[in-house]
N, C-alpha and C positions, 0 to 999 in steps of 0.2 A: 634320390634325395627329396625331390619336391613332392613326392607322394605323402610326405609327412605334414605338408601345409594343408590345413583344412579350412573350409569356409568358417568365418568367425562372425559374420553378420546375421542378425535376426534370430538369435537364439535366446532362450530363457533358461537359466540366467545368462546374462551377457558375458561375453568373453572376458577372461581374467587377464591381468597384466602378464602373468606367466605364459598364457597361451599366445598372446600377442608377441612377446619376446621370443618364444620358441619358433613362431612363424617367421619372424625377422631373421633369426639365426639361420634357419633352413634356407631362406632366400639368399642371404649373404654367402653361405657355404656354396650354394649352387652357382651363383654368378662368379664367385672367386675361384671355384674349382678346387677348394680345399676344405677339409673339415676342421683342421687345426692350423691356424696361420703360424708362420715363423715368427721369431721374436721381433724381427725387423718390420713385420706387417701387423703385429698384434694390435697396436694402437689404432691403426686405420680400420682394421677389421671390427674391433670392439666399438669404435665410434660409429661405423656404418650400421651395426646392429642396433645400437641405441637410437640413432636418428630414424631409422626405418620403423622401429617399434613405436617411437614417439608419433611419427606421422600416421602410422597405421591406427593408433589410438584415436587420433583426431578424425580420421576417415570414418572409423566405426561409430564415433559419436555423432557425426554429421549425416550419415546415411539415413534415409527415410524409407520405410516399407509399409505398404498397406496390407501385406500378407500377415497372418497371425504368426507369432514367434514359433520357431521349431523347438521341439523338446529334445534335449541332448540324448536322453536314454533311448528314445524312439529312433532317432537317427543312427545311433550306435548299433542298435539291434538290426536296422536295415542294412548297414554296412557289413555287419558280421554275416548276415544272410547272403548278401551278394558275394562276399568272399568265399563262403562255404560252397556256393554254387559254382563259382569260377574255378576253384581249386579242387573240386570234388573229383575223385578218381573216375575214369571213364568206364 
């Protein structure tokens, strides 16, 4: 599950609200141990996702980096290449 959480800091363009929400959702899913909460837990689950996304947004706004921003397309190509090498037939 957590493999879907990607670094969101220091990218150009900056992380979108949807990306932050997706990361928060994956985090809550991981720590709660469920991908879909029961009706009894849905409110707490959704509230946790919203609060974590909100705080994550603040964190990303406040972080400072002296490194140049990374390009999303370049990083995606690197990840694809790593994956191809990792899962290439022997």
